[in-house]
mmJSON file of the N, C-alpha and C atoms, coordinates in Angstrom:
{"data_MODEL":{"atom_site":{
"group_PDB":["ATOM","ATOM","ATOM","ATOM","ATOM","ATOM","ATOM","ATOM","ATOM","ATOM","ATOM","ATOM","ATOM","ATOM","ATOM","ATOM","ATOM","ATOM","ATOM","ATOM","ATOM","ATOM","ATOM","ATOM","ATOM","ATOM","ATOM","ATOM","ATOM","ATOM","ATOM","ATOM","ATOM","ATOM","ATOM","ATOM","ATOM","ATOM","ATOM","ATOM","ATOM","ATOM","ATOM","ATOM","ATOM","ATOM","ATOM","ATOM","ATOM","ATOM","ATOM","ATOM","ATOM","ATOM","ATOM","ATOM","ATOM","ATOM","ATOM","ATOM","ATOM","ATOM","ATOM","ATOM","ATOM","ATOM","ATOM","ATOM","ATOM","ATOM","ATOM","ATOM","ATOM","ATOM","ATOM","ATOM","ATOM","ATOM","ATOM","ATOM","ATOM","ATOM","ATOM","ATOM","ATOM","ATOM","ATOM","ATOM","ATOM","ATOM","ATOM","ATOM","ATOM","ATOM","ATOM","ATOM","ATOM","ATOM","ATOM","ATOM","ATOM","ATOM","ATOM","ATOM","ATOM","ATOM","ATOM","ATOM","ATOM","ATOM","ATOM","ATOM","ATOM","ATOM","ATOM","ATOM","ATOM","ATOM","ATOM","ATOM","ATOM","ATOM","ATOM","ATOM","ATOM","ATOM","ATOM","ATOM","ATOM","ATOM","ATOM","ATOM","ATOM","ATOM","ATOM","ATOM","ATOM","ATOM","ATOM","ATOM","ATOM","ATOM","ATOM","ATOM","ATOM","ATOM","ATOM","ATOM","ATOM","ATOM","ATOM","ATOM","ATOM","ATOM","ATOM","ATOM","ATOM","ATOM","ATOM","ATOM","ATOM","ATOM","ATOM","ATOM","ATOM","ATOM","ATOM","ATOM","ATOM","ATOM","ATOM","ATOM","ATOM","ATOM","ATOM","ATOM","ATOM","ATOM","ATOM","ATOM","ATOM","ATOM","ATOM","ATOM","ATOM","ATOM","ATOM","ATOM","ATOM","ATOM","ATOM","ATOM","ATOM","ATOM","ATOM","ATOM","ATOM","ATOM","ATOM","ATOM","ATOM","ATOM","ATOM","ATOM","ATOM","ATOM","ATOM","ATOM","ATOM","ATOM","ATOM","ATOM","ATOM","ATOM","ATOM","ATOM","ATOM","ATOM","ATOM","ATOM","ATOM","ATOM","ATOM","ATOM","ATOM","ATOM","ATOM","ATOM","ATOM","ATOM","ATOM"],
"id":[1,2,3,4,5,6,7,8,9,10,11,12,13,14,15,16,17,18,19,20,21,22,23,24,25,26,27,28,29,30,31,32,33,34,35,36,37,38,39,40,41,42,43,44,45,46,47,48,49,50,51,52,53,54,55,56,57,58,59,60,61,62,63,64,65,66,67,68,69,70,71,72,73,74,75,76,77,78,79,80,81,82,83,84,85,86,87,88,89,90,91,92,93,94,95,96,97,98,99,100,101,102,103,104,105,106,107,108,109,110,111,112,113,114,115,116,117,118,119,120,121,122,123,124,125,126,127,128,129,130,131,132,133,134,135,136,137,138,139,140,141,142,143,144,145,146,147,148,149,150,151,152,153,154,155,156,157,158,159,160,161,162,163,164,165,166,167,168,169,170,171,172,173,174,175,176,177,178,179,180,181,182,183,184,185,186,187,188,189,190,191,192,193,194,195,196,197,198,199,200,201,202,203,204,205,206,207,208,209,210,211,212,213,214,215,216,217,218,219,220,221,222,223,224,225,226,227,228,229,230,231],
"type_symbol":["N","C","C","N","C","C","N","C","C","N","C","C","N","C","C","N","C","C","N","C","C","N","C","C","N","C","C","N","C","C","N","C","C","N","C","C","N","C","C","N","C","C","N","C","C","N","C","C","N","C","C","N","C","C","N","C","C","N","C","C","N","C","C","N","C","C","N","C","C","N","C","C","N","C","C","N","C","C","N","C","C","N","C","C","N","C","C","N","C","C","N","C","C","N","C","C","N","C","C","N","C","C","N","C","C","N","C","C","N","C","C","N","C","C","N","C","C","N","C","C","N","C","C","N","C","C","N","C","C","N","C","C","N","C","C","N","C","C","N","C","C","N","C","C","N","C","C","N","C","C","N","C","C","N","C","C","N","C","C","N","C","C","N","C","C","N","C","C","N","C","C","N","C","C","N","C","C","N","C","C","N","C","C","N","C","C","N","C","C","N","C","C","N","C","C","N","C","C","N","C","C","N","C","C","N","C","C","N","C","C","N","C","C","N","C","C","N","C","C","N","C","C","N","C","C","N","C","C","N","C","C"],
"label_atom_id":["N","CA","C","N","CA","C","N","CA","C","N","CA","C","N","CA","C","N","CA","C","N","CA","C","N","CA","C","N","CA","C","N","CA","C","N","CA","C","N","CA","C","N","CA","C","N","CA","C","N","CA","C","N","CA","C","N","CA","C","N","CA","C","N","CA","C","N","CA","C","N","CA","C","N","CA","C","N","CA","C","N","CA","C","N","CA","C","N","CA","C","N","CA","C","N","CA","C","N","CA","C","N","CA","C","N","CA","C","N","CA","C","N","CA","C","N","CA","C","N","CA","C","N","CA","C","N","CA","C","N","CA","C","N","CA","C","N","CA","C","N","CA","C","N","CA","C","N","CA","C","N","CA","C","N","CA","C","N","CA","C","N","CA","C","N","CA","C","N","CA","C","N","CA","C","N","CA","C","N","CA","C","N","CA","C","N","CA","C","N","CA","C","N","CA","C","N","CA","C","N","CA","C","N","CA","C","N","CA","C","N","CA","C","N","CA","C","N","CA","C","N","CA","C","N","CA","C","N","CA","C","N","CA","C","N","CA","C","N","CA","C","N","CA","C","N","CA","C","N","CA","C","N","CA","C","N","CA","C","N","CA","C","N","CA","C","N","CA","C"],
"label_alt_id":[null,null,null,null,null,null,null,null,null,null,null,null,null,null,null,null,null,null,null,null,null,null,null,null,null,null,null,null,null,null,null,null,null,null,null,null,null,null,null,null,null,null,null,null,null,null,null,null,null,null,null,null,null,null,null,null,null,null,null,null,null,null,null,null,null,null,null,null,null,null,null,null,null,null,null,null,null,null,null,null,null,null,null,null,null,null,null,null,null,null,null,null,null,null,null,null,null,null,null,null,null,null,null,null,null,null,null,null,null,null,null,null,null,null,null,null,null,null,null,null,null,null,null,null,null,null,null,null,null,null,null,null,null,null,null,null,null,null,null,null,null,null,null,null,null,null,null,null,null,null,null,null,null,null,null,null,null,null,null,null,null,null,null,null,null,null,null,null,null,null,null,null,null,null,null,null,null,null,null,null,null,null,null,null,null,null,null,null,null,null,null,null,null,null,null,null,null,null,null,null,null,null,null,null,null,null,null,null,null,null,null,null,null,null,null,null,null,null,null,null,null,null,null,null,null,null,null,null,null,null,null],
"label_comp_id":["MET","MET","MET","TYR","TYR","TYR","LEU","LEU","LEU","GLU","GLU","GLU","SER","SER","SER","ASP","ASP","ASP","PRO","PRO","PRO","PRO","PRO","PRO","ALA","ALA","ALA","ASP","ASP","ASP","ILE","ILE","ILE","PHE","PHE","PHE","GLU","GLU","GLU","LEU","LEU","LEU","ILE","ILE","ILE","ASP","ASP","ASP","SER","SER","SER","GLY","GLY","GLY","GLU","GLU","GLU","ALA","ALA","ALA","ASN","ASN","ASN","GLN","GLN","GLN","PRO","PRO","PRO","ASN","ASN","ASN","TRP","TRP","TRP","PHE","PHE","PHE","MET","MET","MET","ASN","ASN","ASN","TYR","TYR","TYR","TYR","TYR","TYR","LEU","LEU","LEU","ASN","ASN","ASN","MET","MET","MET","ASP","ASP","ASP","ARG","ARG","ARG","GLN","GLN","GLN","VAL","VAL","VAL","GLU","GLU","GLU","ILE","ILE","ILE","LEU","LEU","LEU","GLU","GLU","GLU","GLU","GLU","GLU","VAL","VAL","VAL","LEU","LEU","LEU","LYS","LYS","LYS","GLU","GLU","GLU","HIS","HIS","HIS","LYS","LYS","LYS","LEU","LEU","LEU","SER","SER","SER","LYS","LYS","LYS","ARG","ARG","ARG","LYS","LYS","LYS","LYS","LYS","LYS","GLU","GLU","GLU","ALA","ALA","ALA","PHE","PHE","PHE","ARG","ARG","ARG","PHE","PHE","PHE","ALA","ALA","ALA","VAL","VAL","VAL","MET","MET","MET","LEU","LEU","LEU","GLY","GLY","GLY","ALA","ALA","ALA","GLY","GLY","GLY","PRO","PRO","PRO","SER","SER","SER","MET","MET","MET","HIS","HIS","HIS","LYS","LYS","LYS","GLU","GLU","GLU","GLU","GLU","GLU","PRO","PRO","PRO","PRO","PRO","PRO","ILE","ILE","ILE","ALA","ALA","ALA"],
"label_asym_id":["A","A","A","A","A","A","A","A","A","A","A","A","A","A","A","A","A","A","A","A","A","A","A","A","A","A","A","A","A","A","A","A","A","A","A","A","A","A","A","A","A","A","A","A","A","A","A","A","A","A","A","A","A","A","A","A","A","A","A","A","A","A","A","A","A","A","A","A","A","A","A","A","A","A","A","A","A","A","A","A","A","A","A","A","A","A","A","A","A","A","A","A","A","A","A","A","A","A","A","A","A","A","A","A","A","A","A","A","A","A","A","A","A","A","A","A","A","A","A","A","A","A","A","A","A","A","A","A","A","A","A","A","A","A","A","A","A","A","A","A","A","A","A","A","A","A","A","A","A","A","A","A","A","A","A","A","A","A","A","A","A","A","A","A","A","A","A","A","A","A","A","A","A","A","A","A","A","A","A","A","A","A","A","A","A","A","A","A","A","A","A","A","A","A","A","A","A","A","A","A","A","A","A","A","A","A","A","A","A","A","A","A","A","A","A","A","A","A","A","A","A","A","A","A","A","A","A","A","A","A","A"],
"label_entity_id":["1","1","1","1","1","1","1","1","1","1","1","1","1","1","1","1","1","1","1","1","1","1","1","1","1","1","1","1","1","1","1","1","1","1","1","1","1","1","1","1","1","1","1","1","1","1","1","1","1","1","1","1","1","1","1","1","1","1","1","1","1","1","1","1","1","1","1","1","1","1","1","1","1","1","1","1","1","1","1","1","1","1","1","1","1","1","1","1","1","1","1","1","1","1","1","1","1","1","1","1","1","1","1","1","1","1","1","1","1","1","1","1","1","1","1","1","1","1","1","1","1","1","1","1","1","1","1","1","1","1","1","1","1","1","1","1","1","1","1","1","1","1","1","1","1","1","1","1","1","1","1","1","1","1","1","1","1","1","1","1","1","1","1","1","1","1","1","1","1","1","1","1","1","1","1","1","1","1","1","1","1","1","1","1","1","1","1","1","1","1","1","1","1","1","1","1","1","1","1","1","1","1","1","1","1","1","1","1","1","1","1","1","1","1","1","1","1","1","1","1","1","1","1","1","1","1","1","1","1","1","1"],
"label_seq_id":[1,1,1,2,2,2,3,3,3,4,4,4,5,5,5,6,6,6,7,7,7,8,8,8,9,9,9,10,10,10,11,11,11,12,12,12,13,13,13,14,14,14,15,15,15,16,16,16,17,17,17,18,18,18,19,19,19,20,20,20,21,21,21,22,22,22,23,23,23,24,24,24,25,25,25,26,26,26,27,27,27,28,28,28,29,29,29,30,30,30,31,31,31,32,32,32,33,33,33,34,34,34,35,35,35,36,36,36,37,37,37,38,38,38,39,39,39,40,40,40,41,41,41,42,42,42,43,43,43,44,44,44,45,45,45,46,46,46,47,47,47,48,48,48,49,49,49,50,50,50,51,51,51,52,52,52,53,53,53,54,54,54,55,55,55,56,56,56,57,57,57,58,58,58,59,59,59,60,60,60,61,61,61,62,62,62,63,63,63,64,64,64,65,65,65,66,66,66,67,67,67,68,68,68,69,69,69,70,70,70,71,71,71,72,72,72,73,73,73,74,74,74,75,75,75,76,76,76,77,77,77],
"pdbx_PDB_ins_code":[null,null,null,null,null,null,null,null,null,null,null,null,null,null,null,null,null,null,null,null,null,null,null,null,null,null,null,null,null,null,null,null,null,null,null,null,null,null,null,null,null,null,null,null,null,null,null,null,null,null,null,null,null,null,null,null,null,null,null,null,null,null,null,null,null,null,null,null,null,null,null,null,null,null,null,null,null,null,null,null,null,null,null,null,null,null,null,null,null,null,null,null,null,null,null,null,null,null,null,null,null,null,null,null,null,null,null,null,null,null,null,null,null,null,null,null,null,null,null,null,null,null,null,null,null,null,null,null,null,null,null,null,null,null,null,null,null,null,null,null,null,null,null,null,null,null,null,null,null,null,null,null,null,null,null,null,null,null,null,null,null,null,null,null,null,null,null,null,null,null,null,null,null,null,null,null,null,null,null,null,null,null,null,null,null,null,null,null,null,null,null,null,null,null,null,null,null,null,null,null,null,null,null,null,null,null,null,null,null,null,null,null,null,null,null,null,null,null,null,null,null,null,null,null,null,null,null,null,null,null,null],
"Cartn_x":[80.507,80.099,80.38,81.503,81.868,80.97,80.348,79.418,78.199,77.873,76.732,77.149,78.424,78.874,78.608,78.842,78.717,80.099,80.769,80.403,80.629,79.907,80.097,81.469,82.008,83.33,83.446,84.334,84.656,85.936,85.862,87.011,88.233,88.014,89.149,89.831,89.057,89.648,90.414,89.887,90.589,91.938,91.945,93.189,94.15,93.651,94.503,95.082,94.313,94.784,95.769,95.835,96.73,96.069,94.823,94.137,94.006,93.766,93.587,94.882,95.995,97.274,97.527,96.692,96.87,96.313,96.916,96.4,94.957,94.144,92.755,91.93,92.274,91.576,90.083,89.709,88.305,87.437,88.05,87.295,86.666,87.095,86.514,85.181,84.775,83.564,82.717,81.416,80.51,79.442,79.159,78.023,77.512,76.207,75.558,75.95,76.196,76.64,75.628,74.34,73.332,73.416,73.613,73.717,74.993,76.08,77.327,77.143,76.457,76.213,75.34,74.306,73.452,74.265,75.106,75.929,76.855,77.489,78.42,77.716,76.538,75.802,75.351,74.98,74.612,75.798,76.972,78.172,78.477,78.376,78.68,77.704,76.456,75.485,75.859,76.584,76.962,78.143,78.831,80.042,79.942,80.381,80.391,81.708,81.629,82.81,82.513,83.56,83.38,82.993,82.43,82.032,83.232,84.371,85.59,86.029,85.975,86.361,85.367,84.085,83.084,83.376,83.684,83.994,85.247,86.263,87.5,87.215,86.375,86.005,85.247,84.294,83.536,84.471,85.369,86.297,87.194,87.697,88.587,87.871,86.651,85.904,85.492,84.901,84.377,85.478,86.617,87.679,88.738,88.761,89.857,89.577,88.405,88.193,86.938,86.017,84.763,84.836,83.855,83.781,83.558,83.773,83.526,82.05,81.765,80.387,79.924,80.819,80.517,80.712,79.645,79.719,80.27,81.283,81.871,80.901,80.697,79.86,80.731,80.207,81.013,81.25,82.4,82.682,81.696,81.383,80.488,81.282,80.755,81.466,81.288],
"Cartn_y":[97.886,99.269,100.021,99.722,100.473,100.144,98.973,98.648,99.556,100.084,100.99,102.453,102.737,104.122,104.903,106.193,107.079,107.664,107.287,106.288,104.876,103.9,102.525,101.984,101.104,100.538,99.16,98.367,97.058,97.228,96.957,97.175,96.386,95.195,94.385,95.001,95.617,96.324,97.558,98.242,99.408,98.997,97.869,97.368,96.929,96.143,95.631,96.744,97.807,98.91,99.822,99.691,100.535,101.809,102.054,103.272,103.312,102.159,102.097,102.38,102.492,102.844,104.343,105.093,106.536,107.222,108.335,109.05,109.512,109.329,109.794,109.283,108.134,107.578,107.398,107.097,106.844,108.085,109.27,110.514,110.631,109.783,109.786,109.05,108.463,107.649,108.106,108.132,108.591,107.543,107.318,106.498,107.041,107.285,107.82,107.017,107.713,107.062,106.03,106.334,105.384,104.07,104.163,102.946,102.188,102.903,102.235,101.449,102.038,101.364,100.127,100.243,99.094,97.938,98.246,97.213,96.579,97.411,96.919,95.986,96.362,95.519,94.215,94.253,93.028,92.058,92.583,91.744,91.165,91.984,91.511,90.421,90.469,89.439,88.08,88.094,86.847,86.144,86.856,86.305,86.363,85.296,85.265,85.849,87.057,87.739,88.213,88.339,88.894,90.369,90.912,92.321,93.214,92.883,93.672,93.635,92.453,92.339,93.047,93.008,93.739,95.236,95.759,97.181,97.54,96.697,96.946,96.942,96.005,95.936,97.19,97.624,98.844,100.04,100.213,101.345,101.264,100.084,99.919,100.279,99.817,100.087,101.551,102.063,103.422,104.486,104.205,105.211,105.016,103.852,103.662,102.893,102.287,101.453,101.804,102.523,102.829,104.066,104.22,105.421,106.658,107.801,109.051,109.147,109.748,109.954,111.364,112.159,113.551,113.78,114.192,114.449,115.854,115.934,117.234,118.04,119.275,120.172,120.883,121.08,121.801,123.228,123.809,125.177,126.161,127.189,128.225,129.128,129.332,130.137,131.615],
"Cartn_z":[88.694,88.788,87.491,86.884,85.685,84.498,84.484,83.406,83.444,84.633,84.781,84.834,84.765,84.878,83.597,83.667,82.518,82.253,81.195,80.199,80.754,80.19,80.652,80.243,81.057,80.768,81.396,80.836,81.384,82.205,83.493,84.378,83.934,83.386,82.952,81.734,80.856,79.715,80.175,81.195,81.742,82.337,83.005,83.594,82.493,81.536,80.447,79.592,79.381,78.533,79.262,80.581,81.365,81.861,81.431,81.88,83.395,84.006,85.459,86.217,85.508,86.142,86.137,85.421,85.323,86.57,86.978,88.15,87.93,88.924,88.92,87.74,87.219,86.057,86.3,87.529,87.877,87.734,87.68,87.529,86.141,85.22,83.87,83.822,84.926,84.991,86.168,85.971,87.019,87.29,88.549,88.949,90.276,90.334,91.518,92.76,93.853,95.083,95.578,95.497,95.975,95.199,93.881,93.076,93.406,93.663,94.042,95.336,96.289,97.57,97.347,96.501,96.21,95.623,94.654,94.015,95.043,95.841,96.855,97.831,98.28,99.227,98.567,97.288,96.572,96.531,96.278,96.222,97.601,98.626,99.977,100.436,99.994,100.363,99.784,98.663,98.003,98.672,99.575,100.188,101.702,102.335,103.791,104.28,104.777,105.303,106.713,107.493,108.831,108.702,109.751,109.751,109.431,109.997,109.791,108.317,107.703,106.296,105.382,105.736,104.956,104.982,106.151,106.27,105.474,105.552,104.802,103.301,102.864,101.45,101.035,101.852,101.548,101.39,102.336,102.267,101.039,100.746,99.593,98.288,98.148,96.911,96.839,97.887,97.845,97.776,98.357,98.368,97.294,96.669,95.747,94.477,94.356,93.183,92.392,93.006,92.331,91.466,90.577,89.752,90.62,90.042,90.751,91.11,92.254,92.673,92.34,91.759,91.444,89.959,89.316,87.889,87.684,86.831,86.525,85.681,86.074,85.287,84.271,83.052,82.059,82.508,82.169,82.593,81.954,82.686,82.168,81.237,80.048,79.033,79.266],
"occupancy":[1.0,1.0,1.0,1.0,1.0,1.0,1.0,1.0,1.0,1.0,1.0,1.0,1.0,1.0,1.0,1.0,1.0,1.0,1.0,1.0,1.0,1.0,1.0,1.0,1.0,1.0,1.0,1.0,1.0,1.0,1.0,1.0,1.0,1.0,1.0,1.0,1.0,1.0,1.0,1.0,1.0,1.0,1.0,1.0,1.0,1.0,1.0,1.0,1.0,1.0,1.0,1.0,1.0,1.0,1.0,1.0,1.0,1.0,1.0,1.0,1.0,1.0,1.0,1.0,1.0,1.0,1.0,1.0,1.0,1.0,1.0,1.0,1.0,1.0,1.0,1.0,1.0,1.0,1.0,1.0,1.0,1.0,1.0,1.0,1.0,1.0,1.0,1.0,1.0,1.0,1.0,1.0,1.0,1.0,1.0,1.0,1.0,1.0,1.0,1.0,1.0,1.0,1.0,1.0,1.0,1.0,1.0,1.0,1.0,1.0,1.0,1.0,1.0,1.0,1.0,1.0,1.0,1.0,1.0,1.0,1.0,1.0,1.0,1.0,1.0,1.0,1.0,1.0,1.0,1.0,1.0,1.0,1.0,1.0,1.0,1.0,1.0,1.0,1.0,1.0,1.0,1.0,1.0,1.0,1.0,1.0,1.0,1.0,1.0,1.0,1.0,1.0,1.0,1.0,1.0,1.0,1.0,1.0,1.0,1.0,1.0,1.0,1.0,1.0,1.0,1.0,1.0,1.0,1.0,1.0,1.0,1.0,1.0,1.0,1.0,1.0,1.0,1.0,1.0,1.0,1.0,1.0,1.0,1.0,1.0,1.0,1.0,1.0,1.0,1.0,1.0,1.0,1.0,1.0,1.0,1.0,1.0,1.0,1.0,1.0,1.0,1.0,1.0,1.0,1.0,1.0,1.0,1.0,1.0,1.0,1.0,1.0,1.0,1.0,1.0,1.0,1.0,1.0,1.0,1.0,1.0,1.0,1.0,1.0,1.0,1.0,1.0,1.0,1.0,1.0,1.0],
"B_iso_or_equiv":[0.0,0.0,0.0,0.0,0.0,0.0,0.0,0.0,0.0,0.0,0.0,0.0,0.0,0.0,0.0,0.0,0.0,0.0,0.0,0.0,0.0,0.0,0.0,0.0,0.0,0.0,0.0,0.0,0.0,0.0,0.0,0.0,0.0,0.0,0.0,0.0,0.0,0.0,0.0,0.0,0.0,0.0,0.0,0.0,0.0,0.0,0.0,0.0,0.0,0.0,0.0,0.0,0.0,0.0,0.0,0.0,0.0,0.0,0.0,0.0,0.0,0.0,0.0,0.0,0.0,0.0,0.0,0.0,0.0,0.0,0.0,0.0,0.0,0.0,0.0,0.0,0.0,0.0,0.0,0.0,0.0,0.0,0.0,0.0,0.0,0.0,0.0,0.0,0.0,0.0,0.0,0.0,0.0,0.0,0.0,0.0,0.0,0.0,0.0,0.0,0.0,0.0,0.0,0.0,0.0,0.0,0.0,0.0,0.0,0.0,0.0,0.0,0.0,0.0,0.0,0.0,0.0,0.0,0.0,0.0,0.0,0.0,0.0,0.0,0.0,0.0,0.0,0.0,0.0,0.0,0.0,0.0,0.0,0.0,0.0,0.0,0.0,0.0,0.0,0.0,0.0,0.0,0.0,0.0,0.0,0.0,0.0,0.0,0.0,0.0,0.0,0.0,0.0,0.0,0.0,0.0,0.0,0.0,0.0,0.0,0.0,0.0,0.0,0.0,0.0,0.0,0.0,0.0,0.0,0.0,0.0,0.0,0.0,0.0,0.0,0.0,0.0,0.0,0.0,0.0,0.0,0.0,0.0,0.0,0.0,0.0,0.0,0.0,0.0,0.0,0.0,0.0,0.0,0.0,0.0,0.0,0.0,0.0,0.0,0.0,0.0,0.0,0.0,0.0,0.0,0.0,0.0,0.0,0.0,0.0,0.0,0.0,0.0,0.0,0.0,0.0,0.0,0.0,0.0,0.0,0.0,0.0,0.0,0.0,0.0,0.0,0.0,0.0,0.0,0.0,0.0],
"pdbx_formal_charge":[null,null,null,null,null,null,null,null,null,null,null,null,null,null,null,null,null,null,null,null,null,null,null,null,null,null,null,null,null,null,null,null,null,null,null,null,null,null,null,null,null,null,null,null,null,null,null,null,null,null,null,null,null,null,null,null,null,null,null,null,null,null,null,null,null,null,null,null,null,null,null,null,null,null,null,null,null,null,null,null,null,null,null,null,null,null,null,null,null,null,null,null,null,null,null,null,null,null,null,null,null,null,null,null,null,null,null,null,null,null,null,null,null,null,null,null,null,null,null,null,null,null,null,null,null,null,null,null,null,null,null,null,null,null,null,null,null,null,null,null,null,null,null,null,null,null,null,null,null,null,null,null,null,null,null,null,null,null,null,null,null,null,null,null,null,null,null,null,null,null,null,null,null,null,null,null,null,null,null,null,null,null,null,null,null,null,null,null,null,null,null,null,null,null,null,null,null,null,null,null,null,null,null,null,null,null,null,null,null,null,null,null,null,null,null,null,null,null,null,null,null,null,null,null,null,null,null,null,null,null,null],
"auth_seq_id":[1,1,1,2,2,2,3,3,3,4,4,4,5,5,5,6,6,6,7,7,7,8,8,8,9,9,9,10,10,10,11,11,11,12,12,12,13,13,13,14,14,14,15,15,15,16,16,16,17,17,17,18,18,18,19,19,19,20,20,20,21,21,21,22,22,22,23,23,23,24,24,24,25,25,25,26,26,26,27,27,27,28,28,28,29,29,29,30,30,30,31,31,31,32,32,32,33,33,33,34,34,34,35,35,35,36,36,36,37,37,37,38,38,38,39,39,39,40,40,40,41,41,41,42,42,42,43,43,43,44,44,44,45,45,45,46,46,46,47,47,47,48,48,48,49,49,49,50,50,50,51,51,51,52,52,52,53,53,53,54,54,54,55,55,55,56,56,56,57,57,57,58,58,58,59,59,59,60,60,60,61,61,61,62,62,62,63,63,63,64,64,64,65,65,65,66,66,66,67,67,67,68,68,68,69,69,69,70,70,70,71,71,71,72,72,72,73,73,73,74,74,74,75,75,75,76,76,76,77,77,77],
"auth_comp_id":["MET","MET","MET","TYR","TYR","TYR","LEU","LEU","LEU","GLU","GLU","GLU","SER","SER","SER","ASP","ASP","ASP","PRO","PRO","PRO","PRO","PRO","PRO","ALA","ALA","ALA","ASP","ASP","ASP","ILE","ILE","ILE","PHE","PHE","PHE","GLU","GLU","GLU","LEU","LEU","LEU","ILE","ILE","ILE","ASP","ASP","ASP","SER","SER","SER","GLY","GLY","GLY","GLU","GLU","GLU","ALA","ALA","ALA","ASN","ASN","ASN","GLN","GLN","GLN","PRO","PRO","PRO","ASN","ASN","ASN","TRP","TRP","TRP","PHE","PHE","PHE","MET","MET","MET","ASN","ASN","ASN","TYR","TYR","TYR","TYR","TYR","TYR","LEU","LEU","LEU","ASN","ASN","ASN","MET","MET","MET","ASP","ASP","ASP","ARG","ARG","ARG","GLN","GLN","GLN","VAL","VAL","VAL","GLU","GLU","GLU","ILE","ILE","ILE","LEU","LEU","LEU","GLU","GLU","GLU","GLU","GLU","GLU","VAL","VAL","VAL","LEU","LEU","LEU","LYS","LYS","LYS","GLU","GLU","GLU","HIS","HIS","HIS","LYS","LYS","LYS","LEU","LEU","LEU","SER","SER","SER","LYS","LYS","LYS","ARG","ARG","ARG","LYS","LYS","LYS","LYS","LYS","LYS","GLU","GLU","GLU","ALA","ALA","ALA","PHE","PHE","PHE","ARG","ARG","ARG","PHE","PHE","PHE","ALA","ALA","ALA","VAL","VAL","VAL","MET","MET","MET","LEU","LEU","LEU","GLY","GLY","GLY","ALA","ALA","ALA","GLY","GLY","GLY","PRO","PRO","PRO","SER","SER","SER","MET","MET","MET","HIS","HIS","HIS","LYS","LYS","LYS","GLU","GLU","GLU","GLU","GLU","GLU","PRO","PRO","PRO","PRO","PRO","PRO","ILE","ILE","ILE","ALA","ALA","ALA"],
"auth_asym_id":["A","A","A","A","A","A","A","A","A","A","A","A","A","A","A","A","A","A","A","A","A","A","A","A","A","A","A","A","A","A","A","A","A","A","A","A","A","A","A","A","A","A","A","A","A","A","A","A","A","A","A","A","A","A","A","A","A","A","A","A","A","A","A","A","A","A","A","A","A","A","A","A","A","A","A","A","A","A","A","A","A","A","A","A","A","A","A","A","A","A","A","A","A","A","A","A","A","A","A","A","A","A","A","A","A","A","A","A","A","A","A","A","A","A","A","A","A","A","A","A","A","A","A","A","A","A","A","A","A","A","A","A","A","A","A","A","A","A","A","A","A","A","A","A","A","A","A","A","A","A","A","A","A","A","A","A","A","A","A","A","A","A","A","A","A","A","A","A","A","A","A","A","A","A","A","A","A","A","A","A","A","A","A","A","A","A","A","A","A","A","A","A","A","A","A","A","A","A","A","A","A","A","A","A","A","A","A","A","A","A","A","A","A","A","A","A","A","A","A","A","A","A","A","A","A","A","A","A","A","A","A"],
"auth_atom_id":["N","CA","C","N","CA","C","N","CA","C","N","CA","C","N","CA","C","N","CA","C","N","CA","C","N","CA","C","N","CA","C","N","CA","C","N","CA","C","N","CA","C","N","CA","C","N","CA","C","N","CA","C","N","CA","C","N","CA","C","N","CA","C","N","CA","C","N","CA","C","N","CA","C","N","CA","C","N","CA","C","N","CA","C","N","CA","C","N","CA","C","N","CA","C","N","CA","C","N","CA","C","N","CA","C","N","CA","C","N","CA","C","N","CA","C","N","CA","C","N","CA","C","N","CA","C","N","CA","C","N","CA","C","N","CA","C","N","CA","C","N","CA","C","N","CA","C","N","CA","C","N","CA","C","N","CA","C","N","CA","C","N","CA","C","N","CA","C","N","CA","C","N","CA","C","N","CA","C","N","CA","C","N","CA","C","N","CA","C","N","CA","C","N","CA","C","N","CA","C","N","CA","C","N","CA","C","N","CA","C","N","CA","C","N","CA","C","N","CA","C","N","CA","C","N","CA","C","N","CA","C","N","CA","C","N","CA","C","N","CA","C","N","CA","C","N","CA","C","N","CA","C","N","CA","C","N","CA","C","N","CA","C","N","CA","C","N","CA","C"],
"pdbx_PDB_model_num":[1,1,1,1,1,1,1,1,1,1,1,1,1,1,1,1,1,1,1,1,1,1,1,1,1,1,1,1,1,1,1,1,1,1,1,1,1,1,1,1,1,1,1,1,1,1,1,1,1,1,1,1,1,1,1,1,1,1,1,1,1,1,1,1,1,1,1,1,1,1,1,1,1,1,1,1,1,1,1,1,1,1,1,1,1,1,1,1,1,1,1,1,1,1,1,1,1,1,1,1,1,1,1,1,1,1,1,1,1,1,1,1,1,1,1,1,1,1,1,1,1,1,1,1,1,1,1,1,1,1,1,1,1,1,1,1,1,1,1,1,1,1,1,1,1,1,1,1,1,1,1,1,1,1,1,1,1,1,1,1,1,1,1,1,1,1,1,1,1,1,1,1,1,1,1,1,1,1,1,1,1,1,1,1,1,1,1,1,1,1,1,1,1,1,1,1,1,1,1,1,1,1,1,1,1,1,1,1,1,1,1,1,1,1,1,1,1,1,1,1,1,1,1,1,1,1,1,1,1,1,1]
}}}
């Protein structure tokens, strides 16, 4: 997901650099929610998981591992 985010990033580099350990680090990256869902479903199709594990994976990614779904607007001057 982060390779397609704005700005694009490599998740492994974010982890290695320690950025992913900072509070709210994912807010620095944006990816439309529809695209995040598409990517998530593509990944789930590649793996045989129970319905329960698929749901747990969806929640984990969408609530804690994916880029922000809301782009910050610049403040009005």
